[in-house]
SELO-307635 format. One line per 8 residues: number of its first residue (from 1); their letters; for each residue x, y, z of N, C-alpha, C, O, CB. Coordinates in steps of 0.05 Angstrom, whole numbers. Glycine has a CB too. Example, Ala and Ser with C-alpha at 12.3 -4.5 7.8 and 13.67 -1.06 7.14 Angstrom:
# SELO-307635
1	AS	264/-114/156/246/-90/156/264/-66/156/285/-66/169/226/-89/181; 257/-45/142/273/-21/143/258/1/157/268/23/161/282/-12/114
***
This chain:
# SELO-307635
1	MVKIAAND	-439/-358/368/-465/-352/359/-472/-323/362/-484/-311/344/-486/-369/375; -465/-311/384/-470/-282/389/-454/-266/369/-464/-246/358/-463/-274/418; -429/-274/364/-412/-259/345/-424/-259/317/-424/-239/303/-384/-271/344; -434/-283/308/-447/-285/282/-471/-267/280/-475/-253/260/-455/-314/276; -488/-266/301/-511/-249/302/-503/-220/300/-516/-204/286/-528/-254/327; -482/-212/315/-473/-185/314/-463/-177/287/-468/-155/277/-450/-181/335; -448/-196/273/-439/-190/246/-463/-187/227/-462/-169/210/-421/-213/236; -483/-204/230/-507/-202/213/-521/-175/217/-530/-162/198/-526/-225/218
9	TTRQAYTA	-523/-167/243/-536/-141/249/-521/-118/237/-533/-100/226/-539/-138/280; -494/-119/240/-478/-98/228/-481/-97/198/-483/-75/186/-448/-102/236; -480/-120/185/-483/-121/156/-510/-110/147/-512/-95/128/-480/-151/147; -532/-117/162/-558/-108/155/-560/-77/159/-572/-63/142/-580/-121/173; -548/-67/180/-549/-38/185/-533/-24/163/-542/-3/153/-537/-31/213; -510/-34/156/-494/-22/135/-510/-21/108/-510/-1/94/-467/-36/131; -522/-44/102/-537/-46/77/-560/-26/77/-565/-13/57/-548/-75/73; -574/-24/99/-597/-6/101/-588/24/99/-603/40/87/-612/-10/128
17	LSAPLKEL	-565/30/109/-556/58/109/-539/65/85/-536/89/78/-539/63/134; -529/46/71/-510/50/49/-522/68/27/-510/88/19/-501/24/37; -545/61/17/-557/76/-5/-563/105/2/-556/123/-13/-583/62/-14; -576/110/26/-581/138/32/-555/154/37/-553/178/30/-598/140/57; -534/141/48/-509/155/53/-495/161/26/-483/182/23/-490/138/70; -497/143/7/-486/148/-20/-500/171/-33/-487/187/-47/-488/122/-37; -526/173/-30/-542/195/-41/-533/222/-28/-530/242/-42/-572/191/-37; -530/221/-2/-521/246/12/-493/254/2/-489/278/-2/-521/241/43
25	YAALPDSV	-476/235/-1/-449/241/-10/-450/253/-38/-437/273/-44/-431/216/-11; -466/241/-56/-469/251/-83/-479/280/-84/-473/295/-102/-488/233/-99; -495/288/-64/-506/315/-63/-487/336/-52/-493/360/-54/-532/315/-47; -465/327/-41/-445/346/-30/-433/363/-52/-428/353/-74/-423/331/-15; -428/389/-47/-414/405/-66/-386/394/-71/-374/382/-53/-413/435/-57; -375/399/-94/-348/389/-101/-327/399/-81/-308/385/-75/-340/397/-129; -330/424/-72/-311/435/-53/-310/419/-27/-289/416/-15/-317/465/-47; -333/409/-19/-334/393/6/-323/365/1/-310/354/18/-364/391/16
33	KQTPTAQR	-328/354/-23/-318/327/-30/-287/326/-30/-276/304/-27/-328/319/-57; -274/349/-32/-245/350/-33/-233/350/-5/-208/348/-2/-236/374/-48; -249/353/16/-238/354/43/-229/326/52/-240/306/42/-259/365/63; -210/324/70/-200/298/79/-223/281/91/-223/257/87/-178/302/100; -241/293/106/-263/278/118/-281/266/97/-288/242/98/-279/295/137; -287/282/77/-304/272/55/-290/251/39/-302/232/29/-313/295/37; -264/253/35/-248/233/21/-249/207/35/-252/186/23/-219/243/17; -246/207/62/-248/183/78/-275/171/76/-278/146/73/-240/188/107
41	AYHSLFPP	-296/187/77/-323/178/74/-327/164/47/-340/143/45/-344/201/78; -316/177/26/-318/165/-1/-307/137/-2/-319/119/-12/-304/183/-21; -283/134/10/-270/107/9/-284/87/26/-281/63/22/-241/110/17; -299/96/46/-315/77/62/-340/69/47/-348/46/48/-323/90/89; -352/88/33/-377/83/18/-372/68/-8/-388/52/-16/-392/109/13; -350/74/-20/-343/63/-47/-315/51/-45/-296/61/-57/-345/85/-69; -312/29/-30/-285/18/-27/-273/9/-54/-287/-1/-71/-285/-6/-7; -247/13/-57/-234/5/-82/-234/-26/-85/-233/-40/-65/-206/16/-84
49	QKVKVGDE	-234/-35/-109/-232/-63/-115/-204/-72/-107/-184/-59/-115/-238/-70/-145; -201/-93/-91/-175/-102/-82/-161/-119/-103/-174/-136/-115/-177/-117/-55; -136/-115/-106/-119/-130/-125/-111/-156/-110/-102/-156/-87/-94/-114/-134; -114/-179/-124/-107/-205/-113/-84/-217/-130/-78/-208/-152/-131/-224/-112; -72/-238/-119/-52/-253/-133/-64/-262/-160/-86/-273/-161/-41/-278/-117; -49/-257/-182/-58/-264/-209/-70/-241/-224/-72/-242/-248/-78/-287/-207; -78/-220/-209/-90/-196/-222/-68/-178/-233/-45/-180/-225/-107/-181/-201; -76/-161/-251/-59/-140/-262/-52/-121/-239/-70/-115/-222/-72/-125/-286
57	MADGALYD	-28/-112/-238/-20/-93/-216/-36/-68/-217/-44/-59/-239/10/-87/-218; -40/-56/-194/-52/-29/-193/-29/-9/-192/-8/-15/-182/-71/-26/-168; -34/14/-203/-14/35/-203/-26/61/-194/-50/64/-195/-1/38/-232; -10/79/-186/-19/105/-177/4/124/-173/27/116/-175/-36/102/-152; -3/149/-167/18/169/-163/32/164/-137/20/162/-115/5/197/-163; 59/163/-138/76/160/-115/97/182/-118/105/190/-140/90/132/-114; 107/192/-95/125/215/-95/151/209/-80/151/196/-59/112/239/-83; 173/218/-92/199/215/-79/202/238/-60/186/257/-60/222/213/-100
65	PDGKEHRL	223/238/-44/227/260/-24/230/288/-36/225/308/-23/251/254/-7; 237/289/-62/239/315/-75/213/324/-88/212/346/-100/260/314/-97; 192/308/-85/166/315/-95/160/307/-124/139/312/-135/162/345/-94; 180/292/-136/176/283/-163/157/259/-163/159/241/-147/203/275/-176; 138/260/-182/118/239/-184/129/214/-199/144/217/-219/93/249/-199; 123/191/-189/131/165/-201/107/147/-203/86/151/-191/154/152/-184; 111/126/-220/90/105/-222/105/78/-223/128/77/-232/73/109/-248; 91/58/-214/103/31/-215/109/22/-243/127/6/-247/84/11/-201
73	AEFKGKYI	94/32/-262/98/24/-290/126/30/-300/135/19/-320/78/39/-308; 141/47/-286/168/53/-293/185/28/-292/206/26/-306/180/74/-274; 177/8/-277/193/-16/-273/181/-41/-288/190/-63/-284/195/-22/-244; 161/-36/-304/148/-59/-318/170/-73/-335/187/-60/-347/125/-50/-336; 170/-99/-334/190/-115/-347/210/-126/-327/226/-144/-333/205/-98/-368; 209/-116/-302/224/-126/-279/205/-136/-258/181/-129/-258/244/-104/-268; 215/-151/-240/199/-157/-216/199/-131/-199/218/-116/-199/211/-181/-199; 177/-127/-185/174/-104/-168/166/-114/-140/146/-129/-138/153/-83/-179
81	LLDFWSRG	181/-107/-120/173/-113/-92/164/-88/-79/180/-70/-74/197/-127/-77; 138/-87/-72/127/-64/-57/130/-70/-28/124/-92/-18/97/-59/-65; 140/-51/-13/144/-53/16/129/-30/29/138/-7/29/175/-52/23; 105/-36/40/90/-16/54/100/-15/83/101/-36/96/59/-22/53; 108/8/92/122/10/118/116/37/132/104/55/121/152/7/114; 125/39/157/124/63/173/147/64/192/157/44/200/97/65/188; 156/88/198/179/91/217/172/82/245/191/76/260/188/120/217; 147/81/252/139/72/279/134/42/282/125/33/302/115/87/287
89	CGPCIASI	141/28/261/136/-1/260/163/-16/264/180/-15/246/122/-10/233; 166/-29/286/191/-43/292/199/-64/271/222/-63/262/189/-57/318; 181/-82/263/188/-101/242/195/-88/215/211/-98/200/165/-121/238; 182/-65/209/188/-51/185/217/-42/185/232/-45/165/169/-26/181; 225/-30/207/253/-20/210/272/-43/210/294/-41/198/255/-4/236; 265/-65/223/283/-89/224/287/-100/196/307/-113/191/271/-110/242; 267/-96/178/270/-108/151/288/-92/132/296/-102/111/242/-110/138; 295/-67/139/310/-50/121/336/-62/112/342/-61/88/315/-23/135
97	PELEEVTQ	353/-73/130/378/-85/120/373/-108/100/388/-110/80/394/-96/144; 353/-124/104/347/-146/85/337/-134/59/344/-145/37/327/-165/97; 321/-113/60/312/-101/35/335/-89/19/336/-92/-5/291/-79/41; 354/-77/33/378/-66/20/394/-88/8/405/-85/-14/395/-50/40; 396/-111/22/411/-134/12/398/-145/-14/412/-151/-33/413/-155/33; 372/-149/-14/359/-161/-37/359/-141/-61/358/-149/-84/330/-170/-31; 359/-115/-55/361/-95/-76/387/-100/-91/388/-97/-116/360/-67/-64; 409/-105/-77/435/-111/-90/435/-138/-103/445/-141/-126/457/-109/-69
105	MYADRLAV	425/-159/-89/426/-186/-99/411/-189/-126/420/-203/-144/414/-205/-79; 388/-175/-128/371/-178/-152/371/-153/-169/351/-148/-183/343/-185/-143; 391/-137/-168/391/-110/-181/384/-111/-210/371/-92/-220/419/-98/-178; 391/-133/-224/385/-134/-253/357/-143/-259/347/-139/-282/404/-154/-266; 342/-154/-239/315/-164/-244/293/-154/-227/269/-159/-232/316/-194/-242; 300/-138/-206/281/-131/-186/284/-102/-177/306/-92/-173/283/-149/-161; 261/-88/-176/260/-61/-164/246/-62/-138/223/-72/-137/247/-40/-184; 258/-53/-117/245/-52/-90/235/-23/-87/249/-4/-90/265/-59/-67
113	VSISIDTE	209/-21/-82/195/4/-78/184/5/-50/165/-9/-44/173/9/-100; 196/21/-33/187/24/-6/167/47/-5/174/70/-11/211/29/14; 142/41/3/121/61/4/114/66/33/102/50/47/96/51/-11; 122/90/43/117/97/70/88/106/73/77/120/56/136/120/79; 76/99/95/48/108/101/49/131/122/28/139/131/31/85/111; 73/140/128/76/163/147/67/189/133/65/190/109/105/165/157; 63/209/150/58/236/139/83/245/124/105/234/129/50/256/162; 80/264/107/103/274/91/126/283/109/149/276/104/94/296/73
121	TMWKQYLK	120/298/129/140/309/147/155/286/162/180/286/162/128/328/168; 140/268/174/152/246/188/169/228/170/191/220/177/131/228/202; 159/223/146/173/206/127/199/219/118/220/206/120/155/202/102; 198/244/110/223/258/101/243/260/124/267/257/119/216/286/90; 234/266/147/252/268/170/266/241/175/290/241/180/236/277/196; 251/219/174/263/193/179/283/186/157/305/176/163/241/172/181; 276/191/132/295/185/110/321/200/114/343/190/110/283/193/83; 319/226/122/343/242/127/359/232/150/384/230/148/335/272/131
129	EKGLKGNQ	346/226/173/359/216/197/375/190/191/398/187/200/339/211/219; 363/172/176/375/146/172/390/144/146/403/124/141/353/125/172; 388/164/129/403/163/103/393/142/85/409/130/69/432/159/109; 367/136/85/356/115/68/356/124/39/349/147/33/327/107/77; 363/106/22/366/111/-7/347/93/-23/331/78/-11/395/108/-17; 349/94/-49/333/77/-66/305/89/-71/301/113/-69/330/50/-53; 287/72/-78/260/81/-85/243/84/-59/226/67/-53/246/61/-104; 248/106/-46/233/112/-21/211/132/-29/216/155/-34/252/125/1
137	WNELRNDG	187/121/-30/164/137/-40/142/139/-20/141/124/0/154/125/-66; 123/157/-25/100/161/-8/77/170/-26/81/184/-45/106/182/15; 53/162/-19/29/171/-34/20/199/-26/5/211/-40/6/151/-30; 31/209/-3/24/235/7/-6/239/9/-17/260/0/36/257/-11; -20/219/20/-49/221/24/-56/207/50/-42/189/59/-64/208/0; -78/216/62/-87/204/86/-118/202/85/-132/209/104/-78/220/111; -127/192/63/-156/191/59/-168/163/59/-191/159/53/-164/205/33; -151/143/65/-161/115/65/-161/102/38/-170/79/36/-189/115/77
145	GGLKAVYG	-152/116/18/-152/104/-9/-124/98/-19/-106/93/-2/-166/123/-29; -120/99/-45/-94/96/-56/-85/67/-57/-101/48/-53/-74/111/-41; -60/63/-63/-49/36/-66/-50/20/-41/-54/-5/-42/-20/38/-75; -48/33/-18/-51/18/8/-78/4/9/-79/-19/17/-47/38/32; -99/17/1/-126/5/2/-129/-16/-20/-139/-37/-16/-147/26/-1; -119/-9/-44/-123/-27/-67/-108/-54/-63/-117/-75/-72/-113/-14/-93; -85/-52/-50/-69/-77/-45/-77/-90/-18/-65/-109/-10/-40/-71/-45; -98/-80/-5/-109/-93/18/-91/-92/43/-91/-111/59/-116/-121/12
153	VQGIPHYV	-75/-71/45/-56/-69/68/-72/-64/93/-85/-43/96/-35/-46/63; -72/-83/111/-85/-81/137/-66/-76/160/-72/-63/180/-102/-106/143; -41/-86/156/-20/-83/176/6/-80/161/8/-87/138/-20/-106/196; 26/-71/175/52/-68/163/74/-82/180/70/-86/204/59/-38/159; 96/-90/167/101/-87/139/83/-105/122/75/-127/131/131/-93/133; 79/-97/98/62/-112/79/77/-111/53/86/-90/43/33/-100/76; 81/-135/41/96/-137/16/79/-147/-7/62/-165/-3/120/-156/20; 84/-137/-31/70/-146/-55/92/-150/-76/108/-132/-82/48/-125/-65
161	LIAPDGKV	93/-174/-87/112/-180/-108/97/-181/-135/78/-195/-138/127/-207/-103; 107/-164/-153/95/-162/-180/114/-173/-200/138/-167/-200/87/-132/-187; 104/-191/-218/121/-204/-238/127/-184/-261/113/-164/-264/107/-229/-249; 146/-191/-278/153/-173/-300/130/-168/-319/130/-148/-333/176/-185/-315; 111/-186/-320/88/-182/-338/66/-164/-326/46/-159/-338/75/-209/-345; 72/-154/-302/53/-135/-289/32/-149/-272/14/-135/-262/40/-119/-309; 33/-175/-269/13/-189/-252/24/-192/-224/48/-196/-219/7/-217/-265; 6/-191/-205/13/-195/-176/20/-224/-173/4/-242/-177/-10/-186/-157
169	KDTWAGYG	45/-230/-164/54/-257/-161/50/-267/-133/44/-291/-129/84/-259/-168; 54/-250/-113/52/-259/-85/47/-235/-67/54/-212/-75/77/-275/-75; 36/-239/-44/33/-218/-24/35/-231/3/25/-253/8/6/-204/-28; 47/-217/22/50/-227/49/53/-203/69/62/-182/61/73/-247/52; 47/-209/94/50/-188/114/68/-199/137/70/-223/141/22/-180/125; 80/-180/150/97/-187/173/126/-191/164/132/-195/141/87/-212/186; 144/-190/184/172/-194/178/186/-211/199/181/-207/223/186/-167/175; 202/-229/190/221/-244/207/246/-247/191/245/-249/166/209/-272/216
177	KGVIKDNL	269/-248/203/294/-250/189/294/-272/168/287/-295/174/317/-255/209; 300/-264/143/302/-283/121/276/-287/105/277/-300/84/310/-309/132; 254/-276/115/228/-280/101/229/-268/73/219/-281/54/206/-267/118; 240/-244/70/240/-232/44/257/-248/25/249/-253/2/250/-202/46; 281/-255/33/299/-271/16/287/-297/8/288/-304/-15/326/-276/31; 275/-311/27/262/-337/21/240/-333/1/237/-349/-18/251/-349/47; 224/-313/4/202/-308/-14/212/-302/-42/201/-312/-62/184/-286/-4; 232/-285/-44/243/-278/-70/256/-302/-83/254/-306/-107/262/-255/-68
185	KANVK	271/-318/-67/284/-342/-78/264/-361/-90/269/-373/-111/300/-356/-55; 240/-363/-78/219/-381/-88/205/-369/-112/193/-384/-128/199/-386/-66; 205/-343/-116/188/-331/-136/202/-316/-159/190/-313/-180/170/-312/-123; 226/-307/-154/240/-291/-175/258/-309/-191/276/-322/-181/257/-268/-162; 252/-310/-217/267/-328/-235/288/-313/-250/302/-325/-267/248/-343/-254
***
């Protein structure tokens, strides 16, 4: 009962403050809006619409370790498995051998895209240390937005399976041995 009341109070406070905060944000000069703090504020005030199973996939700028920009649309017509991960996440690291295995098993029908949420320096250093290959990409942003927000990533590892028609087929979080294979076996035709 107390928790429900606290949630209602928080919701009421947010609703009461939301409009004036949005007005204040709108009045900021463009140079201020480009700062990381203002970008985080923007994504809190104007959260992106989350993509759900059955929705059209969301796409955005992703970068490989050489700085080349990529988009998920490059793989339209194939299944796409998004793997949101970080080098400091034990289950993420444990999943790497299985991801490499399914990349080979489904090479003709599936593209695995590993999206690191680490900083650019940490990400590149880890890729080099471990010799990771394939579609190792990063959004190179830390503003609370981007594909991580649109796909509703709350914890990692987080996986999103996109069908060849561009629709989100499945999404799941967490890793245990065999989970990725089992999910792909059930969903990839």
